[in-house]
N, C-alpha and C positions, 0 to 999 in steps of 0.2 A: 504494500500500500504506500502510495506517495504521500508526502506531507505538503503543507502549504508552501514549503520552500521551492517547489517546482514553479510557482508563480514567478519567482525572481529570475527564472531561466527562460521566460517567454520573451524573445527579443523585442517584440512590438510593445511590451509593457515596461521594459526597463527605462525608457525615456521618462516615464511618469515617476518611477521609483527613485531616480537619481536625486540625491541631496534633499529628499523629502523631509519635512519637519514633523510629519505625523503619518504613520501607516497603520491601518486597522484592517484585519482580515477576520471575517466571521464565516462560519460554514453551516450548511444545512443540507440534508439529503432528501431527495424526492425522485419521482419517476416522470417528471415533465421535461420538456425540451428547453434549451437555452432561450429561444424566442418566447416561449410561454413564461419563463421566469422573468425575463427582461420586460415583457408586456405588463406583468404584475408589478414589477419594480417601478416602472414609469407611471403606472396608473394609481399607485397607492397614495391616497390622501384622505384619510378619515377626518372627521370634523376636528378632532383634537390636534391634528397636524396643521390644519388651516389656522386654528387658534394660535399655534406656536409661530406661524408666519406673521400674525398680527403683533405678537409680542416682539418678534424680530424687527418688525418695521419701526417700533418705538426705540428698541435698543440700538439699532444701527445709527439712528439720528444722534444719539449721545456720542457716538464715535465719529461724527462728521460725515457719515455716509447716508445713502438713501436707498430705499426699495420702492420702485415705481408702483407696482400693483401686487396684490396677493396672487401668486400663481395658482392656477387651477389645473390639476392633473387631468390629462385626457383619459378616457376609457379606451385603452388600446387593446387591439387583438394581436396575437402573435405575428400574423402576416403583415401587420402595420408597423412593426418595430423598425425604426430607421437603422440601416446597416452600412450606409456610406459615410465616410469621413466628411465632416462639414455640415451634415444635415442636423437640423434642430430635433431635439428629443426632450420635450417638456422643458425643464429648466437647464438641460444639458445641451452641449453640442457633441455629436458623435466624433470621436477621435480615432478609434481603431477597433476593428472587429474581425472575427474569423467565424464563419458559420459553424454552429455546433461546438465552438471552442471557447470564445470569449467575446465580450462586448464592453467597450470603455467609452464613457462620456466625460465631459469636462465642463466646469464653470470657471470663468475667469472674472475676477473682480479686482478692485483697486487694492484691497487689503489682503486677499489671498486667492490662490488658484486651487481648486479642488477637483480631483478626478475620482470618479466612482465607476466601478465596473463589476462584472460578473465573469468568473471563469468556471467552466463546467469540466468536471472530471468524471468520465464514465466509470460506473461500478458494475458489478455482476448483474446480469439480466437487463432490465430497463432502468434500473436505478442510476442516479448520478449524484455527485457531491457538488454543491454550488459554493463557490468562494465569493463572498461579497467584499470588495476591496474599496477602501477609502484612502486616498492619498492627498495630503495637504502640503502646499508650499506657501509660506508667508511672504507677502510682498512689502510690508512695512510694519511699523509698530502696532497698528490696529489688528493685524492678522492674528497674533497669538492671544491678544486680549479677547477679541471676538470669539476665536475658536475655543479657548479654554472655558468661556462662559457657556457656549452651546454644546460642548463635548458630551455632557451627560445626556442631553436630549438627542444628540446624534446616535448614541448607543441605544437609547430607548426606541427611536424611530426605526433604525435598521433592524434591530431584533424583532420588533413587532411586524415590520414589513415582511421579513423572511417567513415568519410563522403564518402570516395571512396568505402569502403566496402559496405555500405548500398545503394549506387547508383548503385552498380553492374557494 
């Protein structure tokens, strides 16, 4: 069985991992496809997550930044998952993909750049292990201030999102 260290050996992902200020990798197993997982990932926004965006809107003003509108997640089907670099994907821009292997999106802002992605590892039968990766690079003093405040919410959102996806 491979460990999450194999993620560091995917050449297309190493550009995101270089000199990262924060890397988080969470795993979950299910028998769905990468596109099904990413569609659930991009569509996940229960009311409490929308509420967190409202709080974020207030918080970033304190740091001298702004959030234009509260993003609303699309209800995406697997066949609608953007797979071409440069395509918009909810709050992300697609950066790198390989069908049935990985999907990586990125958000660039003045205070930090964040890449989030999913790597799939086939297991026995139809099962697969999904690695949800978060990579953050700080751009200025506000980056670590902002991210360290939201970090507990990041873990809460990603963990709940993964469980919601596999529950279907």
